[in-house]
C-alpha positions as CSV (number, residue, x, y, z in Angstrom):
1,M,-15.3,-9.7,13.8
2,S,-17.5,-12.2,12.1
3,H,-16.9,-13.0,8.5
4,T,-19.6,-11.8,6.0
5,A,-20.0,-11.7,2.3
6,R,-17.5,-9.3,0.6
7,S,-18.0,-6.9,-2.2
8,Q,-15.2,-5.4,-4.3
9,S,-13.2,-2.7,-2.4
10,S,-15.7,-2.7,0.5
11,I,-17.5,-4.8,3.0
12,D,-18.6,-3.2,6.2
13,T,-20.3,0.1,5.5
14,Q,-20.8,0.6,9.2
15,A,-17.1,0.3,10.1
16,S,-15.6,3.3,11.9
17,S,-12.0,4.2,12.0
18,N,-11.3,2.2,15.1
19,Q,-12.9,-1.0,13.8
20,K,-11.3,-3.8,11.8
21,V,-12.6,-4.4,8.3
22,N,-12.7,-7.3,5.8
23,A,-12.5,-6.4,2.1
24,L,-11.7,-7.5,-1.4
25,V,-9.6,-4.9,-3.2
26,S,-8.9,-4.6,-6.9
27,P,-5.8,-2.7,-8.2
28,G,-6.2,0.6,-10.0
29,E,-3.3,1.3,-12.3
30,S,-0.8,-0.8,-10.3
31,L,0.4,-4.4,-10.6
32,D,-2.6,-6.5,-11.6
33,I,-1.2,-9.8,-12.8
34,L,1.2,-12.3,-11.3
35,S,2.9,-15.5,-12.5
36,K,2.1,-18.9,-11.0
37,I,5.4,-18.9,-9.1
38,E,4.7,-15.5,-7.7
39,M,1.3,-16.5,-6.6
40,E,2.6,-19.6,-4.9
41,Q,5.1,-17.6,-2.9
42,L,2.3,-15.2,-1.7
43,L,-0.7,-17.4,-1.3
44,D,0.1,-19.5,1.7
45,S,0.9,-18.0,5.1
46,S,2.7,-21.2,6.1
47,Q,5.4,-20.5,3.5
48,G,6.8,-17.8,5.9
49,G,9.3,-15.4,4.3
50,L,7.6,-13.6,1.4
51,Y,4.1,-13.7,2.8
52,K,5.3,-12.5,6.2
53,L,7.1,-9.6,4.5
54,F,4.1,-8.7,2.4
55,R,1.8,-8.9,5.4
56,R,4.0,-6.6,7.5
57,C,4.4,-4.0,4.8
58,S,0.8,-4.0,3.7
59,L,-0.4,-3.6,7.3
60,A,1.9,-0.6,7.6
61,V,0.3,1.3,4.6
62,L,-3.2,0.4,5.8
63,N,-2.3,1.8,9.2
64,C,-1.6,5.3,7.8
65,G,-2.1,8.0,10.3
66,S,-1.3,5.8,13.3
67,E,0.1,7.5,16.4
68,I,2.3,4.5,17.2
69,D,6.0,4.5,16.1
70,D,6.7,1.0,17.6
71,G,6.8,-1.6,14.8
72,R,6.3,-4.4,17.3
73,A,3.3,-2.8,18.9
74,V,1.6,-2.3,15.5
75,L,2.0,-5.9,14.6
76,D,0.8,-7.0,18.0
77,E,-2.3,-4.8,17.8
78,F,-3.3,-6.4,14.5
79,S,-2.1,-9.9,15.1
80,D,-5.3,-11.2,13.5
81,Y,-4.7,-9.3,10.3
82,S,-4.3,-11.3,7.2
83,I,-4.0,-10.7,3.4
84,R,-4.3,-13.1,0.6
85,V,-3.7,-12.7,-3.2
86,L,-6.5,-14.1,-5.3
87,Q,-5.8,-14.9,-8.9
88,Q,-8.9,-14.4,-11.1
89,G,-9.6,-14.5,-14.8
90,R,-9.1,-10.8,-15.4
91,G,-6.3,-10.2,-12.8
92,I,-5.8,-10.3,-9.1
93,K,-7.6,-9.1,-6.0
94,L,-6.4,-8.7,-2.4
95,D,-8.5,-10.4,0.3
96,L,-8.1,-8.4,3.5
97,E,-9.2,-9.7,6.9
98,N,-9.2,-7.5,10.1
99,A,-7.6,-4.6,8.4
100,P,-7.4,-1.2,10.2
101,G,-10.7,0.6,9.8
102,S,-9.0,4.0,9.5
103,A,-8.0,3.0,5.9
104,F,-11.6,3.0,4.8
105,V,-14.3,5.6,4.2
106,D,-17.8,4.2,4.5
107,G,-16.4,0.8,3.9
108,V,-14.4,1.8,0.8
109,L,-10.6,1.7,0.8
110,V,-9.1,5.2,0.4
111,H,-7.7,5.4,-3.1
112,G,-4.3,6.7,-2.1
113,I,-3.9,3.9,0.4
114,K,-4.9,1.4,-2.3
115,D,-2.2,2.7,-4.5
116,H,0.4,2.3,-1.7
117,L,-0.9,-1.2,-1.0
118,F,-0.3,-2.3,-4.6
119,A,3.1,-0.5,-4.7
120,V,4.1,-2.7,-1.8
121,L,3.0,-5.8,-3.8
122,R,4.8,-4.6,-6.9
123,D,8.1,-4.0,-5.1
124,I,8.1,-7.1,-3.0
125,V,7.4,-9.3,-6.0
126,F,10.0,-7.6,-8.2
127,I,12.7,-7.8,-5.5
128,N,12.0,-11.4,-4.8
129,T,11.8,-12.6,-8.4
130,E,14.1,-10.2,-10.4
131,I,16.7,-9.4,-7.8
132,K,17.0,-12.3,-5.4
133,G,16.3,-14.7,-8.2
134,D,19.1,-13.3,-10.4
135,Q,22.1,-15.7,-10.0
136,G,24.3,-13.3,-11.9
137,L,24.1,-10.6,-9.2
138,D,26.8,-10.4,-6.5
139,L,25.3,-8.3,-3.7
140,T,28.7,-8.0,-2.1
141,Q,30.0,-5.9,-5.1
142,S,29.4,-2.2,-5.1
143,S,28.5,-1.9,-8.8
144,D,25.9,-4.7,-8.5
145,I,24.3,-3.1,-5.4
146,T,24.0,0.2,-7.3
147,N,22.4,-1.6,-10.3
148,V,19.9,-3.2,-7.9
149,V,18.9,0.2,-6.6
150,F,18.6,1.5,-10.1
151,H,16.4,-1.4,-11.3
152,I,14.1,-1.2,-8.3
153,L,13.6,2.5,-8.8
154,R,13.1,2.1,-12.6
155,N,10.5,-0.7,-12.1
156,A,8.6,1.6,-9.7
157,G,8.6,4.4,-12.2
158,I,10.6,6.8,-10.1
159,L,13.3,7.5,-12.7
160,R,12.1,10.0,-15.3
161,P,14.5,10.7,-18.2
162,R,14.5,13.9,-20.2
163,K,13.7,16.0,-17.2
164,R,15.8,18.8,-15.7
165,P,17.1,18.2,-12.1
166,D,14.3,19.1,-9.7
167,M,14.1,16.5,-7.0
168,I,14.7,17.8,-3.4
169,V,15.3,15.1,-0.8
170,C,14.0,16.3,2.6
171,W,15.2,14.5,5.7
172,G,14.1,15.1,9.3
173,G,12.5,13.4,12.3
174,H,9.1,11.8,12.6
175,S,9.0,13.1,16.2
176,I,9.3,16.9,15.9
177,K,7.7,19.9,17.5
178,R,4.7,21.7,15.9
179,E,6.8,24.8,15.2
180,E,9.4,22.6,13.4
181,Y,6.7,20.8,11.4
182,D,5.2,24.1,10.3
183,Y,8.6,25.4,9.3
184,S,9.2,22.2,7.2
185,K,5.9,22.9,5.5
186,E,6.9,26.5,4.7
187,I,10.2,25.2,3.2
188,G,8.2,22.8,1.0
189,Y,5.9,25.6,0.0
190,Q,8.8,27.8,-1.2
191,L,10.3,24.8,-3.0
192,G,7.0,24.1,-4.7
193,L,6.6,27.7,-5.8
194,R,9.9,27.3,-7.6
195,G,8.7,24.1,-9.5
196,L,10.8,21.7,-7.4
197,N,9.5,18.3,-6.4
198,I,9.9,16.5,-3.0
199,C,11.3,13.2,-1.9
200,T,11.2,12.0,1.7
201,G,11.2,8.9,3.9
202,C,7.4,9.1,3.4
203,G,6.4,9.1,7.1
204,P,5.0,11.8,9.4
205,G,6.7,14.9,10.8
206,A,9.5,16.4,8.7
207,M,8.7,13.8,6.0
208,K,5.1,15.0,5.6
209,G,5.5,18.7,6.1
210,P,7.6,19.5,3.0
211,M,5.2,17.5,0.8
212,K,2.2,19.3,2.2
213,G,3.8,22.7,1.6
214,A,5.0,21.8,-1.9
215,M,1.5,20.6,-2.8
216,I,0.2,24.0,-2.0
217,G,3.0,25.7,-3.9
218,H,2.4,23.5,-6.9
219,T,-1.3,24.3,-6.8
220,K,-0.6,28.0,-6.8
221,Q,1.7,27.7,-9.8
222,R,-0.9,25.4,-11.5
223,I,1.6,22.6,-11.5
224,K,-0.6,19.5,-12.0
225,D,2.1,16.8,-12.0
226,G,3.8,17.5,-8.7
227,R,5.8,14.6,-7.4
228,Y,5.9,13.5,-3.8
229,V,8.1,10.5,-3.7
230,G,8.3,8.3,-0.6
231,I,11.2,5.9,-0.2
232,T,11.1,3.3,2.6
233,E,12.1,-0.2,3.6
234,P,10.4,-3.1,5.4
235,G,12.1,-2.6,8.8
236,I,10.9,1.0,9.2
237,I,7.6,1.1,7.4
238,A,5.5,-0.1,10.3
239,A,6.8,2.7,12.5
240,E,6.7,5.4,9.8
241,P,3.8,4.4,7.4
242,P,3.5,6.4,4.2
243,N,1.7,9.7,4.7
244,P,-1.4,10.5,2.5
245,I,0.4,13.0,0.3
246,V,2.9,10.4,-1.1
247,N,1.9,9.8,-4.7
248,E,5.0,7.7,-5.7
249,L,6.0,5.0,-3.1
250,V,8.8,2.6,-3.5
251,I,10.1,-0.1,-1.1
252,L,13.8,-0.9,-1.0
253,P,14.9,-4.2,0.6
254,D,17.0,-2.7,3.4
255,I,18.1,0.6,5.0
256,E,21.4,0.8,3.0
257,K,19.7,0.5,-0.4
258,R,17.0,2.9,0.8
259,L,19.7,5.5,1.6
260,E,21.5,4.9,-1.6
261,A,18.2,5.4,-3.5
262,F,17.9,8.9,-1.9
263,V,21.4,10.0,-2.8
264,R,21.3,8.7,-6.3
265,T,18.0,10.3,-7.2
266,G,18.1,13.6,-5.3
267,H,19.5,16.8,-6.8
268,G,19.5,18.8,-3.6
269,F,19.1,17.9,0.1
270,V,17.4,19.8,2.9
271,V,17.8,18.4,6.5
272,F,15.3,19.4,9.2
273,P,15.6,18.7,13.0
274,G,15.3,15.0,13.9
275,G,16.8,12.3,16.0
276,V,19.0,9.3,15.5
277,G,17.5,8.4,12.1
278,T,18.2,11.9,10.8
279,A,21.8,11.7,12.2
280,E,22.2,8.4,10.4
281,E,21.2,9.9,7.1
282,V,23.5,13.0,7.6
283,L,26.5,10.8,8.5
284,L,25.9,8.7,5.4
285,L,25.7,11.7,3.1
286,V,28.7,13.5,4.7
287,G,30.7,10.3,4.7
288,I,30.0,9.7,1.0
289,L,31.0,13.3,0.2
290,L,34.2,13.0,2.2
291,H,35.4,10.3,-0.2
292,P,38.2,11.8,-2.4
293,S,36.4,10.6,-5.6
294,N,33.5,12.9,-4.8
295,A,35.6,16.0,-3.9
296,D,34.7,18.1,-7.0
297,M,31.0,17.0,-7.3
298,P,28.5,19.8,-6.6
299,F,26.0,18.5,-4.0
300,P,23.6,21.0,-2.4
301,L,23.1,20.1,1.3
302,I,21.5,22.6,3.7
303,F,20.6,22.1,7.4
304,T,17.6,24.3,8.4
305,G,15.0,24.9,11.0
306,P,13.1,27.6,12.9
307,K,14.9,29.9,15.4
308,S,13.9,27.5,18.2
309,S,15.9,24.7,16.5
310,E,19.2,26.7,16.2
311,K,20.7,24.9,19.3
312,Y,19.9,21.5,17.7
313,F,21.9,22.3,14.6
314,E,24.7,23.7,16.7
315,Q,24.9,20.3,18.5
316,I,24.9,18.4,15.2
317,D,27.5,20.7,13.7
318,R,29.7,20.4,16.9
319,F,29.4,16.6,16.8
320,I,30.5,16.4,13.2
321,G,33.4,18.7,13.8
322,D,34.5,16.8,17.0
323,T,34.4,13.4,15.3
324,L,35.0,13.9,11.6
325,G,36.8,17.2,11.6
326,E,36.6,20.6,9.9
327,V,36.7,19.1,6.4
328,A,33.4,17.4,7.1
329,R,31.8,20.7,8.2
330,Q,32.6,22.2,4.8
331,K,30.2,19.7,3.1
332,Y,27.0,21.5,4.2
333,S,25.6,24.9,5.1
334,I,23.3,25.9,7.9
335,I,20.4,28.4,7.4
336,I,18.2,29.2,10.3
337,D,14.7,30.6,10.1
338,N,14.7,31.7,6.4
339,P,12.7,29.4,4.1
340,V,12.9,31.8,1.1
341,L,16.7,31.8,1.3
342,V,16.8,28.0,1.6
343,A,14.7,27.6,-1.5
344,R,16.7,30.1,-3.5
345,E,20.0,28.6,-2.5
346,I,18.8,25.1,-3.5
347,K,17.4,26.3,-6.8
348,Q,20.6,28.2,-7.6
349,Q,22.9,25.3,-6.6
350,I,21.0,22.8,-8.7
351,K,22.2,24.8,-11.8
352,A,25.7,23.6,-10.9
353,V,24.4,20.0,-10.5
354,Q,22.8,20.2,-14.0
355,Q,26.0,21.6,-15.6
356,F,28.2,19.0,-13.9
357,R,26.0,16.1,-15.0
358,K,25.8,17.5,-18.5
359,S,29.6,18.0,-18.9
360,N,30.3,14.5,-17.4
361,H,27.6,12.8,-19.6
362,D,25.8,11.6,-16.5
363,A,22.1,11.1,-16.2
364,Y,20.0,13.8,-14.5
365,Y,17.7,11.1,-13.1
366,F,20.3,8.9,-11.4
367,N,23.7,10.0,-10.1
368,W,25.9,7.2,-11.5
369,Q,29.2,9.1,-10.9
370,L,28.8,9.4,-7.2
371,R,31.2,7.0,-5.4
372,I,29.6,5.1,-2.6
373,Q,32.0,2.9,-0.7
374,P,30.9,-0.7,0.3
375,A,30.8,0.3,4.0
376,F,27.7,2.4,3.2
377,Q,26.2,-0.2,0.9
378,L,26.5,-3.6,2.6
379,P,23.7,-4.4,5.0
380,F,24.5,-3.8,8.6
381,I,22.6,-6.2,11.0
382,P,22.5,-4.3,14.3
383,N,22.8,-7.1,16.8
384,H,24.5,-6.9,20.2
385,A,27.8,-8.3,18.9
386,E,28.0,-6.0,15.9
387,M,27.1,-2.9,17.9
388,A,29.8,-3.7,20.5
389,G,32.4,-4.3,17.9
390,L,32.0,-1.0,15.9
391,A,35.4,0.7,15.1
392,L,34.8,4.1,16.8
393,H,38.2,5.6,16.7
394,K,40.1,8.2,14.7
395,N,42.9,5.9,13.5
396,Q,41.1,5.3,10.1
397,P,40.2,7.4,7.0
398,V,37.5,9.9,7.9
399,H,35.0,8.5,5.5
400,E,35.3,5.1,7.1
401,L,34.8,6.6,10.6
402,A,31.6,8.2,9.2
403,A,30.4,4.8,8.0
404,N,30.9,3.3,11.5
405,L,29.2,6.2,13.2
406,R,26.3,5.7,10.7
407,K,26.1,2.1,11.8
408,A,25.9,3.1,15.5
409,F,22.9,5.4,14.8
410,S,21.3,2.7,12.6
411,G,21.5,0.3,15.5
412,I,19.8,2.8,17.8
413,V,17.0,3.4,15.2
414,A,16.5,-0.4,15.1
415,G,16.3,-0.6,18.9
416,N,13.9,2.3,19.0
417,V,11.3,1.5,16.4
418,K,12.0,-1.7,14.4
419,E,10.3,-4.9,15.4
420,E,13.4,-7.1,15.4
421,G,15.5,-4.5,17.3
422,I,12.9,-3.9,19.9
423,R,12.5,-7.7,20.6
424,S,16.3,-8.1,20.7
425,I,16.6,-5.3,23.3
426,A,13.8,-6.8,25.4
427,Q,15.6,-10.2,25.4
428,F,19.3,-9.2,25.8
429,G,19.2,-5.6,27.2
430,P,20.6,-2.4,25.7
431,F,23.2,-2.3,23.0
432,K,26.7,-1.6,24.3
433,I,28.6,1.1,22.3
434,D,32.3,1.4,23.0
435,G,35.2,3.2,21.4
436,D,37.8,6.0,21.9
437,Q,36.6,8.7,24.3
438,A,37.2,11.3,21.6
439,I,34.3,9.6,19.8
440,T,32.1,8.2,22.5
441,K,31.9,11.4,24.6
442,P,30.6,13.6,21.8
443,L,28.2,10.7,20.8
444,D,26.9,10.4,24.4
445,H,26.4,14.2,24.6
446,L,24.5,14.2,21.3
447,L,22.2,11.3,22.2
448,R,21.5,12.8,25.6
449,S,20.4,16.0,23.9
450,F,18.0,14.0,21.7
451,V,16.5,12.3,24.7
452,A,16.1,15.6,26.6
453,Q,14.4,17.2,23.5
454,Q,12.1,14.2,23.1
455,R,13.5,13.4,19.6
456,M,13.7,9.6,20.2
457,K,9.9,8.8,20.2
458,L,6.7,10.5,19.3
459,P,5.7,13.3,21.7
460,G,4.0,12.0,24.9
461,T,5.7,8.6,24.6
462,S,8.1,7.6,27.4
463,Y,11.6,6.6,26.2
464,E,13.8,3.9,27.7
465,P,17.3,4.1,26.0
466,C,18.0,1.0,23.9
467,Y,21.8,1.6,24.1
468,E,24.5,2.2,26.7
469,I,27.6,4.4,25.8
470,I,30.8,3.1,27.4
471,T,32.7,6.3,28.3
C-alpha cells in the first residue's frame, strides 16, 4: 500500500475490512505522555525487545474479530505492520502502517479498539519501567510476585476499593460449539441481572459469551457502569485478541501472573467447556485450593454447560479424580443446563466470601490471604526438555502434582497457539510427555477427547497434535 498524507485517527476512507490501513491515532483517556527513556525504548524497531513486544500486542488488539487462532500465522500475515510512538508538544500519537483494516470504520479507528491499543501501551511501559526496572524486587519470591500482580492491576485501574464483592471470573474455551456459546451468554445474562460483573481471558467463545449476556442483563437493570474485564498476556493475545465488549483490558507479563491476577481479583468462578487452556486454569485453581493453608477459605467454583456438554464435564471430573483424588473433587460443583441455578448459587456463595474477607480484615478487591505456592507463580518455559522432565507421578503432595499437570497443559497451549511454541514444534517435533501410567493414561484419554470434540482449535481448522504422551 502506498504511503499518503495522514490525518488524526484516520487515513484511507476507502479502506475496507480486508485492506491494510495507515493512520495516526491519538489517545482518548488512556496514557498520553511518556518519559524520554520510555520513548527511546519504543521508538526504534532496531532496539528489539520492547518494540517487538509492543508491536505484537498492538497488532493483536487491532486484529479483533480474526478467525485465526495461530499466533505465528497472524504475525506472518501482517509482517509489514509497524507502529511508532510520536512524542508531540501536547502528548503522544501512534503512527500505524499496514494495520488490519477491520479495526477501522470509514477510515476511523473503532473507539473500543483504540482504548485497547493504549491499554497495551500503558501496561507494557509500566511493566518495563516500574517492574523490571525495580532492583528491589526479587521475582523468585512469592510475596514479590504477588505484589507485582497487585501493582499492575492497580495501575490499570482494575482494583476498586469500597465496593462489595461482585466480580465473576468466567473461564472456557475459545473454540466451542454454538450451543455452548449461547449457554455461556445466558449464564452471563443471569449474572448481569443480579448485578454481578464479568472477568474473562478477553478472547472469543466462552470468554465473549458471558460478557455479552451480562451486558444485556445490566441494560435491563439500568446498570450503567457494568464491568467487563479482560486479562491476557503477550503469548496468548495474538491467538485470542480482546473481544469488543471488554471495557477494561490489562496485560500481565506471563501466563502465571495472568492466572494469579484472575484468582486474586475474582470473587466467584464459573467454568464452561473448553480445551487444554481451560484445563490448565482449572488445575491451577484446584491445586491452589488443595493447599492446606486455603482449606477454610470460601471459594465459589462451578463447572457448567448445556446438556450436550455433560459428558465433557464427566471427563474433566473423572480426570481430576483419577489424578488428584476425591479431595480435589470436593473443591467444585457441577451444574448442568441450569443458568438460573448457577447465578443464584454464585450470588449466595459470594455472601460467604464477603463475610470471610471482612472477618479476616482482607480487601474485597484483592485476595491477599489466598496462599499460592511458587510452583504456580514462577514462569514455566515450555520447551522440549522441560516438558519431558515434568514430575507426573503420585509420590508428591497433591497440590504439587496439580502444579505439574498445569505445566503439561500450559505447554500444549503454547504448542497449539503461541508463536514461540508453534515454531519450536515445527523445528523439533512434538513435545514428549512421560510419567507414571496412573497419570499419563488419564491424561492421554482426556486429550484424545479434546481432539475428537474439536476443542483444540477453532471449528473447521485441522489439528496436528503438538505433543506425544508416552504410555
